[in-house]
C-alpha positions in Angstrom: 0.1 0.0 0.0 2.8 2.4 0.9 6.5 2.2 0.0 8.8 5.1 0.9 12.5 4.9 0.0 15.2 7.4 1.0 12.7 10.1 1.9 14.3 13.4 2.7 12.6 16.7 3.6 14.5 19.8 4.3 13.3 23.3 5.0 15.3 26.5 4.5 15.8 28.8 7.4 17.9 31.9 8.4 20.5 29.6 9.9 20.6 27.3 6.9 18.7 24.1 5.9 16.9 22.1 8.5 16.5 18.3 7.8 13.2 17.1 9.1 13.1 13.6 7.5 16.5 12.0 6.8 16.5 9.1 4.3 13.4 7.7 5.9 12.3 4.2 4.9 8.7 2.7 5.4 6.6 -0.1 4.0 3.0 -0.6 4.8 0.9 -3.5 3.4 -2.7 -3.2 2.4 -5.0 -3.4 5.4 -2.2 -2.6 8.0 -2.7 -0.1 10.7 0.3 1.8 12.1 0.8 4.6 14.5 3.6 7.1 14.4 4.6 8.7 17.7 7.2 11.1 18.7 7.8 14.5 20.3 6.3 17.7 18.9 8.3 19.1 16.1 9.9 15.7 15.1 8.3 15.7 11.7 5.3 13.5 12.1 2.8 15.8 10.5 5.3 16.6 7.8 5.5 12.9 6.9 1.7 12.6 7.0 1.3 15.7 4.7 3.8 14.0 2.3 1.7 10.8 2.2 -1.5 12.9 1.8 0.2 14.8 -1.2 -0.2 18.1 0.7 3.6 18.5 0.8 6.5 17.4 -1.6 9.7 15.6 -0.5 13.0 17.2 -1.1 14.3 13.9 -2.4 13.3 10.2 -2.3 10.4 8.2 -3.6 6.9 7.6 -2.2 4.3 5.3 -3.8 0.7 4.5 -2.7 -1.4 1.7 -4.0 1.4 1.1 -6.7 1.3 4.7 -7.9 4.4 7.0 -7.6 3.7 10.4 -6.2 6.7 11.8 -7.9 6.1 14.2 -10.8 2.4 14.7 -10.1 1.2 18.2 -10.9 -1.3 20.0 -8.5 -4.4 18.7 -10.4 -3.1 15.1 -10.4 -2.4 15.4 -6.6 -5.9 16.7 -5.9 -7.5 14.0 -7.9 -5.3 11.3 -6.2 -6.3 12.7 -2.7 -10.0 12.7 -3.6 -10.0 9.2 -5.0 -7.6 7.3 -2.9 -7.2 9.0 0.5 -9.3 9.9 3.4 -8.3 12.4 6.2 -9.1 12.8 9.8 -7.7 16.1 11.3 -7.1 17.1 14.9 -9.6 19.9 14.8 -12.0 17.9 12.5 -12.6 21.0 10.3 -16.3 20.4 9.9 -18.0 23.2 8.1 -20.1 25.1 10.7 -22.9 26.1 8.3 -23.5 22.4 7.2 -25.3 19.6 8.9 -23.7 16.3 9.7 -25.0 14.7 6.6 -23.9 17.6 4.4 -20.4 17.6 5.9 -20.0 13.9 5.2 -21.1 14.5 1.5 -18.6 17.4 0.9 -15.7 15.1 -0.6 -18.2 14.1 -3.2 -18.4 17.5 -4.7 -15.0 17.2 -6.2 -14.1 14.6 -8.8 -15.8 12.9 -11.7 -17.9 10.3 -9.7 -20.3 8.0 -11.6 -22.4 7.2 -8.5 -25.8 9.0 -8.6 -26.7 11.6 -5.9 -29.4 9.5 -4.3 -27.1 6.5 -4.0 -24.3 8.6 -2.5 -26.7 10.2 -0.1 -28.0 6.8 1.0 -24.5 5.4 1.5 -23.6 8.5 3.6 -26.6 7.9 5.8 -25.6 4.3 6.3 -22.1 5.4 7.2 -23.4 7.9 9.7 -25.7 5.2 11.2 -22.8 2.7 11.5 -20.9 5.3 13.4 -23.7 5.9 15.9 -24.8 9.4 14.7 -28.1 8.6 13.1 -29.8 10.8 15.7 -27.5 13.7 14.7 -27.9 13.5 10.9 -29.4 17.0 10.6 -27.6 18.6 13.5 -25.0 21.3 13.1 -21.4 20.8 14.4 -21.9 23.2 17.3 -24.7 20.8 18.6 -22.3 17.8 18.7 -19.9 16.6 21.4 -16.2 16.4 20.7 -16.5 12.6 20.2 -19.5 13.1 17.8 -17.6 15.6 15.8 -14.8 13.1 15.4 -17.2 10.4 14.3 -18.7 12.8 11.8 -15.1 13.4 10.5 -14.4 9.7 10.2 -17.6 9.3 8.2 -16.5 12.1 5.9 -13.1 10.5 5.5 -14.8 7.2 4.4 -17.4 8.5 2.0 -15.2 8.2 -1.1 -14.2 4.7 -0.1 -10.5 5.4 0.3 -7.8 2.9 0.2 -5.8 4.7 2.8 -6.9 6.9 5.8 -4.5 9.4 7.4 -5.3 10.6 10.9 -3.4 13.6 12.4 -3.7 13.6 16.3 -7.4 12.5 16.1 -7.6 12.6 19.9 -5.7 15.8 20.4 -8.9 18.0 20.9 -10.8 15.4 23.0 -10.8 14.7 26.7 -8.1 12.2 27.6 -10.6 9.8 29.0 -12.0 9.3 25.4 -8.7 7.6 24.3 -10.1 4.0 24.6 -13.3 5.0 22.7 -11.3 6.5 19.9 -9.1 3.4 19.7 -12.1 1.2 19.4 -13.5 3.4 16.6 -10.3 3.2 14.7 -10.0 -0.5 15.2 -13.6 -0.7 13.7 -12.5 1.5 10.7 -9.5 -0.6 10.0 -11.3 -4.0 10.3 -14.8 -3.3 8.9 -13.9 -1.0 6.0 -10.7 -2.8 4.9 -8.8 0.4 4.8 -5.0 0.9 5.5 -4.6 3.3 8.4 -1.8 5.6 9.4 -2.2 7.7 12.5 0.0 10.2 14.0 -0.7 10.4 17.8 0.6 11.3 21.3 -2.0 9.0 22.8 -0.4 5.7 23.5 -3.7 4.0 24.2 -4.6 4.7 20.6 -1.1 3.9 19.3 -1.0 0.5 20.9 -4.2 -0.6 19.3 -2.7 -0.3 15.9 -0.9 -3.2 14.3 2.5 -1.5 14.5 3.9 1.5 16.3 6.8 3.5 15.0 8.8 6.3 16.7 10.0 9.2 14.6 13.5 10.2 15.9 16.2 12.2 14.2 14.3 12.0 10.9 14.1 8.3 10.9 11.4 5.7 11.8 12.1 3.0 14.4 9.6 0.3 15.0 8.5 -0.5 18.6 
């Protein structure tokens, strides 16, 4: 599903170049779930952004689902994101003026999808029901708890039936006591929807529920 070879990411600063990822290597099989942990500023989100085609490596190669990301232009990256990837962000980024159902449907507004509108809407309703939000279908984000907003964000990430879901600190804005509930949710996501899952987290309860845990240190990944 994911193959990274010799990945380097540098940023230029007043004192010279800063290397965030240093010849990093990673292989993830289809259906795997992995967590990436490490201190703030170590490059976890940078790596996730590169996997999500939101950032470009300085050098090295990245392929997802057998497709190399190298050389993609902006339009190709956007299409790849829309058709192959799902995202769950720390702040969830639900549109405040849209209902839960409308938020889940937003990713379908982009891309040349053949599925009809009624079929998509029904599939969205089923996803929302599966995630325990059927009673919140027409509610606005401000009417939801933090955990409910996360579930709505997960449903939105799944609406395009992605091969890979990337989650950036999904428990970061939630009460620490919710760690086990979120871990259960992500285990359900990985098992029932047959998606590969990469999550960046400081929450070890969540990390330890993934199939493998990696630490990002000095620009390199170390398992365990």
